[in-house]
Phi, psi and omega in degrees: 000131173269144178301143179263119182274136180229152176290330180255142179294150178280152177278150183274003186270344185251106180206160181226140182240131176232130180246112182285139176085347177254124187213155175242001184219014180086001181282179182290334182195164182262124174259122188226154175261140179228152175280329185203142173230125179230153176102008179289111182183178179210155181214140172247125178275118179289144177255121182266142173211160178223123175283157185308319183267355183283143174267347180238164178271134176263158178232133177243152177291132180258215186280139176276137177229156183230125180291156175297150179250135183248130178246127179239133180211157174292142179286131182231010179094349178284124183260014184302319182287323176295320179297321178296316177296319181300321178295321177293320178299330179271005177092003181254075182290123176255112179271136183225153170270139181238135177244125174247107184261125172278133184249152173275187186289353175245023173067029175260138179296134178239342179201138182238126173263120183248120178260120186262138174056049183275150173205155187284141175241344179205135172235133179230127178280185185287156167273121182258140183212118184297339178255006183278169178218024182268162175289134175287124183240154172241154182236131173239123177250133182236153168253161180206166186260343182196147175244132175234144172247135179219000000 
C-alpha cells in the first residue's frame, strides 16, 4: 500500500492493528481494536569522530534503534495477548509482524506502520478501584527490530 496524500491532515483516532501469527480463532492474524498506540518511531545514534588535523567533530550515522511500542485496550475477555506474553515468559518467544494502519474518515487505510519481528516484553493488567467507573484496560508493550512505512 502506498501512502495516500491528502490536503487535510488525518486524525489520530482512526486506526487498525493486525498482528500476524497471533490468533484467537485460527485465522492468519489477530485484528484488534486499541484505545491507544504509542512509540511508533526510529532513531539513529550519531557517532562522533575527529581526525587528527580537523578542528571540528564530524558525525557519522550509527546504529538504528526502535523504541518499544505500547498498545492499550479495554479488556474484553480475549486472552490472545496474555497467551503471547506467556509464551515469551516461558522462553518460547514468538516473533510476529504487526501492522498499524492509519485510516481516513471512511475507514480506508492511508498509511501503514509495519513493525517487523515484534514480541512482547511487558503485559500489564487493569488498575482496579472499588469506587471507580473507568474502563478496565490492559497494556501490551512490544519490542521490534525494524519499522517500515508504506
